[in-house]
C-alpha positions in Angstrom: -10.2 -12.9 24.2 -8.4 -11.1 27.0 -5.1 -8.8 27.0 -3.0 -12.1 28.1 -4.4 -14.2 24.8 -3.4 -11.1 22.7 0.0 -11.3 24.3 0.9 -15.0 24.7 1.1 -14.2 20.3 3.7 -11.9 20.9 6.8 -12.8 19.0 9.4 -14.2 21.3 12.3 -14.2 19.4 13.0 -12.2 16.0 15.5 -12.6 13.4 16.0 -9.6 10.2 18.5 -11.1 7.5 18.6 -8.8 4.3 20.3 -10.9 1.3 20.4 -9.0 -2.1 17.2 -7.7 -2.9 14.9 -9.7 -0.7 14.8 -9.5 3.0 13.7 -12.7 5.3 12.1 -12.4 8.6 12.7 -15.1 11.0 9.6 -15.4 13.9 9.4 -17.2 17.3 5.5 -17.3 17.9 3.8 -18.8 21.0 0.6 -20.5 20.4 -2.1 -20.0 23.2 -1.0 -23.4 24.9 2.6 -21.8 24.7 4.0 -24.1 22.3 6.3 -22.4 20.4 6.0 -22.0 16.1 8.5 -20.5 13.3 6.9 -17.7 11.1 9.8 -17.3 7.8 8.5 -14.3 5.8 10.2 -13.2 2.9 9.4 -9.4 2.1 10.3 -8.4 -1.7 9.2 -4.4 -3.1 8.4 -4.7 -6.1 10.2 -2.6 -8.5 6.5 -1.2 -10.7 4.7 0.5 -7.4 6.7 -0.1 -4.7 4.8 -2.3 -3.0 6.2 -4.8 -0.7 5.7 -8.4 -1.6 5.5 -11.1 1.7 5.4 -14.7 1.3 5.0 -16.7 4.6 5.3 -20.4 5.7 4.8 -21.5 9.0 6.9 -24.4 11.0 5.4 -26.1 13.6 8.0 -28.3 16.4 6.6 -31.2 15.0 8.3 -30.6 11.9 11.3 -29.1 12.6 13.7 -32.2 12.1 12.0 -33.2 8.6 12.0 -29.7 7.2 15.6 -28.8 8.5 16.8 -32.2 6.7 15.2 -31.1 3.1 16.8 -27.9 3.5 20.0 -29.2 4.4 20.2 -31.7 1.8 19.0 -29.1 -1.1 21.4 -26.3 0.6 24.4 -29.0 0.2 23.3 -30.9 -3.4 23.3 -26.5 -4.6 26.5 -26.1 -3.0 28.4 -29.5 -4.9 26.6 -29.0 -8.2 27.8 -25.3 -8.5 30.5 -25.4 -10.2 28.3 -26.8 -13.0 26.3 -23.8 -12.7 28.7 -21.7 -13.0 30.6 -23.5 -16.0 27.1 -22.8 -17.7 28.3 -19.3 -19.5 31.4 -19.3 -20.7 33.4 -16.1 -22.5 35.3 -17.2 -25.9 38.9 -15.1 -26.8 36.8 -12.4 -28.3 34.3 -11.7 -25.1 31.7 -12.9 -26.9 29.3 -15.4 -24.6 27.9 -18.2 -24.7 25.7 -20.4 -23.2 25.8 -23.9 -22.6 23.4 -26.4 -22.0 22.9 -29.1 -19.4 23.7 -31.8 -22.0 27.5 -30.7 -21.9 27.8 -31.3 -18.3 27.8 -35.0 -16.8 26.4 -34.9 -12.8 
């Protein structure tokens, strides 16, 4: 492999997103033929030993639309049902915490 081949796979674009205890990296790379693909990496520091654990998925352009549809539908579901999750924990007048089960709610 020559220098040109290696250069084609360098990152074309990169976006780093810090979200709580995790960091997400959205990296656009190019194949040898010049087609772009996306890698999404989740990075989180393990408390036990301080090692960063990474999980990575690769998304290719032929899958972008279906992936985005599934992600949007899932996020919309969470947003519309989030109030139910927040109501699972109620505090009594004396400050004691009580847990409700999913049977206590209608969806």
